[in-house]
C-alpha positions in Angstrom: 12.4 -6.5 -18.6 15.3 -7.1 -16.3 17.6 -5.6 -18.9 15.4 -2.6 -19.0 15.8 -2.2 -15.2 12.3 -3.3 -14.2 12.1 -4.6 -10.6 10.9 -8.0 -9.7 7.7 -6.5 -8.2 6.8 -5.3 -11.7 7.9 -8.4 -13.6 6.3 -11.1 -11.5 2.7 -9.9 -11.8 3.1 -9.6 -15.5 4.4 -13.1 -15.8 1.3 -14.2 -13.9 -1.0 -12.5 -16.4 0.7 -14.3 -19.3 0.5 -17.7 -17.6 -3.2 -17.3 -16.8 -4.0 -16.5 -20.4 -1.6 -19.2 -21.7 -3.7 -21.8 -19.9 -6.7 -20.9 -22.1 -5.3 -20.3 -25.5 -2.2 -20.2 -27.7 -0.4 -17.3 -26.2 1.5 -16.7 -29.4 -1.8 -16.1 -31.3 -3.0 -12.5 -30.8 -6.5 -13.3 -32.1 -7.0 -16.1 -29.6 -5.8 -13.9 -26.8 -8.3 -11.2 -27.8 -11.1 -13.8 -27.8 -10.2 -14.8 -24.2 -10.2 -11.2 -23.1 -13.6 -10.6 -24.6 -15.1 -13.8 -23.1 -16.5 -12.9 -19.6 -16.7 -16.6 -18.7 -13.0 -17.1 -19.5 -11.7 -13.8 -18.3 -13.2 -12.1 -15.2 -10.7 -9.3 -15.0 -11.8 -5.7 -14.7 -10.9 -3.1 -17.3 -7.9 -1.9 -15.3 -6.4 -5.4 -15.2 -7.1 -5.9 -18.9 -5.5 -2.6 -19.7 -2.3 -3.7 -17.8 -2.4 -7.0 -19.5 -2.5 -5.4 -23.0 0.7 -3.5 -22.2 2.3 -6.7 -20.9 1.2 -8.8 -23.9 2.4 -6.1 -26.3 5.8 -6.4 -24.8 5.7 -10.2 -25.1 4.8 -10.0 -28.8 7.7 -7.6 -29.4 9.9 -10.2 -27.7 8.8 -12.9 -30.1 8.8 -10.5 -33.0 5.1 -10.2 -33.5 2.6 -7.3 -33.4 -1.2 -7.0 -32.8 -4.0 -4.5 -33.0 -4.4 -3.7 -29.4 -7.9 -3.7 -27.8 -8.7 -0.6 -25.8 -9.9 -0.6 -22.3 -10.8 2.5 -20.3 -11.2 1.6 -16.6 -13.5 3.8 -14.6 -11.6 6.0 -12.1 -12.4 5.2 -8.5 -10.8 5.7 -5.2 -9.1 2.7 -3.6 -10.7 0.8 -0.7 -9.6 2.1 2.7 -10.4 -0.3 5.7 -10.7 0.9 9.2 -7.7 0.6 11.6 -9.7 -1.9 13.6 -10.1 -4.1 10.5 -6.4 -3.9 9.7 -5.4 -4.8 13.3 -7.9 -7.7 13.4 -6.5 -9.0 10.1 -2.9 -8.8 11.4 -3.8 -10.5 14.6 -5.3 -13.4 12.7 -2.1 -14.1 10.6 0.8 -16.4 11.3 4.0 -14.9 12.9 5.9 -14.0 9.7 2.9 -12.7 7.7 1.7 -10.7 10.7 5.1 -9.0 11.0 5.1 -8.2 7.3 1.7 -6.6 7.4 2.6 -4.6 10.5 5.6 -3.3 8.6 3.4 -2.3 5.7 1.0 -0.6 8.1 3.6 1.4 9.9 5.7 2.5 6.9 3.4 2.4 3.8 6.2 0.7 1.9 5.5 -1.3 -1.2 5.5 -5.1 -1.0 8.6 -5.2 -3.3 10.4 -2.8 -0.9 9.5 -5.1 2.0 10.8 -8.2 0.3 14.3 -6.8 -0.2 14.6 -5.6 3.4 17.7 -7.0 5.1 18.5 -7.1 8.8 21.1 -4.4 8.4 18.3 -2.1 7.3 16.7 -2.2 10.8 18.1 -0.2 13.7 16.6 -1.8 16.8 18.3 0.8 19.0 17.1 3.9 17.0 13.8 2.2 16.1 14.0 3.0 12.4 13.9 1.2 9.1 16.0 2.2 6.0 13.9 1.7 2.9 15.5 0.9 -0.4 13.1 2.2 -3.1 11.6 0.6 -6.1 9.6 1.9 -9.1 11.6 5.1 -9.2 10.7 6.1 -5.7 12.9 8.0 -3.2 14.8 6.2 -0.4 13.6 7.1 3.1 14.2 6.3 6.8 11.1 5.9 8.9 10.3 5.2 12.5 8.9 1.8 13.7 7.1 1.0 16.9 8.1 -1.1 19.9 5.3 -3.5 18.8 6.9 -4.1 15.4 10.4 -4.4 16.9 9.0 -7.1 19.3 7.5 -8.9 16.3 10.7 -8.7 14.3 12.6 -10.2 17.2 10.5 -13.4 16.8 11.8 -13.9 13.2 14.6 -16.1 12.1 17.8 -13.9 11.7 19.8 -16.6 10.0 18.5 -15.4 6.7 19.8 -12.3 5.0 16.3 -10.9 4.3 13.5 -10.4 6.7 10.8 -11.9 4.5 10.6 -14.3 1.6 11.4 -12.7 -1.8 8.8 -14.8 -3.6 6.1 -12.2 -3.9 3.7 -14.7 -5.5 4.2 -17.1 -2.6 3.6 -14.3 -0.1 0.4 -13.3 -1.8 -0.8 -16.9 -1.8 -0.1 -17.3 1.9 -1.7 -14.0 2.8 -4.7 -14.7 0.6 -5.4 -18.0 2.2 -5.1 -16.6 5.8 -7.1 -13.5 4.8 -10.0 -15.7 3.6 -10.0 -17.7 6.8 -9.9 -14.5 8.9 -12.8 -12.9 6.9 -15.0 -16.0 7.5 -14.0 -16.4 11.2 -14.7 -12.7 11.9 -17.8 -12.6 9.6 -16.4 -9.5 7.8 -16.3 -9.8 4.0 -14.5 -6.4 3.8 -11.3 -8.1 4.9 -11.1 -9.9 1.6 -10.7 -6.5 -0.1 -7.5 -5.8 1.7 -4.4 -6.4 -0.4 -0.7 -5.6 0.3 -1.1 -2.3 -1.5 -4.1 -1.4 0.6 -1.8 -0.8 3.6 0.0 1.8 1.5 -3.2 3.6 0.7 -4.3 3.4 4.3 -1.0 4.9 5.6 -1.1 7.7 3.1 -4.7 8.6 3.9 -4.1 8.5 7.7 -0.9 10.5 7.6 -2.6 13.2 5.6 -5.6 13.2 8.0 -3.2 13.5 10.9 -0.9 16.2 9.5 -2.7 17.9 6.5 0.8 18.1 5.1 0.9 16.6 1.6 4.7 17.0 1.5 5.0 14.9 4.6 2.9 12.1 3.0 5.0 12.4 -0.2 8.1 11.7 1.9 6.6 8.8 3.8 5.5 7.1 0.6 8.7 8.0 -1.3 6.9 9.7 -4.2 9.2 11.7 -6.5 6.3 13.9 -7.6 3.4 15.3 -5.5 0.9 14.4 -8.3 1.1 10.8 -7.1 0.3 11.9 -3.6 -2.6 14.2 -4.2 -5.1 11.3 -4.3 -4.7 11.1 -0.5 -6.3 14.5 -0.1 -9.4 13.2 -1.9 -9.4 10.0 0.1 -9.1 11.7 3.4 -11.9 14.1 2.6 -14.2 11.3 1.3 -13.6 9.1 4.4 -13.8 11.8 7.1 -16.4 14.0 5.4 -19.2 12.7 7.5 -17.8 14.0 10.7 -15.9 17.0 9.3 -18.1 19.4 11.2 -17.7 17.8 14.6 -14.8 19.2 16.5 -13.1 19.2 19.8 -11.5 22.5 20.8 -9.0 23.5 23.4 -7.3 26.7 24.5 -3.6 26.8 25.4 -1.9 29.4 27.6 1.8 28.4 27.4 4.3 26.3 25.5 3.7 23.2 27.6 0.0 23.2 26.8 0.7 23.9 23.1 3.0 20.9 22.9 0.4 18.6 24.5 -2.2 19.9 22.1 0.1 19.2 19.1 1.0 15.7 20.4 -2.8 15.0 20.7 -3.2 15.9 17.0 -4.9 19.3 17.5 -4.3 21.9 14.8 -4.0 25.6 15.4 -7.1 27.7 14.7 -6.0 31.2 15.8 -3.4 32.7 18.1 -5.1 35.2 20.5 -1.9 36.7 21.7 1.7 35.7 22.4 0.7 33.1 25.0 -2.9 32.1 24.3 -4.1 30.1 21.2 -7.1 28.1 20.1 -6.7 24.6 18.7 -9.1 22.0 17.3 -9.3 18.4 16.0 -12.0 16.2 14.7 -13.9 14.0 17.1 
């Protein structure tokens, strides 16, 4: 997979799939592997995970010069879980220093965990308050703003290392998972257990579209090469904010100064009355 140019973020989870199955059967025997996948007591994966494993295992068999008759799994299409910002902030606040900084980075930029693990200190401009993201999985590079809060958190990290965070993604997931479980129990909120590293990316895309209604803007933020990958955030935004979509706050502007204040407050233009007067609105 490395020779084929696959990034570590793709390779590591696939190795984890193989190791889990190898604990329950002879991994070189396709029939035994099928039996494990079909046994609900031995394999509690959903159909999407099983589908991904089948592709992984097919590659493994090719590597050892074997083939198999692949089982077919058709996962039901569903929108990803989107937590509230309060839940995200509570989760971040309950983490250790390094994990909290990592999660704040994911929240503000929507970058993939693989992109976060390869961040180096030279990718951060503390003066300009920006982060330069090196893409993975065929994405586009991008430069995004970061907050004073995140900068303060970064300043608490050890700069003797070349990278901001550990490059061991499995280790990061384990640490995060343990702290997440503790936070969910302490805060009595089981929803926190549904938050994964990629959840922050889904949350960022959804909120950016809700704020701007500009799918091209969201596409740039997330680094998607094709808008098809970004269109899901239109559906997510509509699903999440549908309940209050008919409740609006309106304001009338009479000059450029008032227009700028309205735009900064996330109002969108409804209608221009004349050269100086316009109506703006935003959801409550």
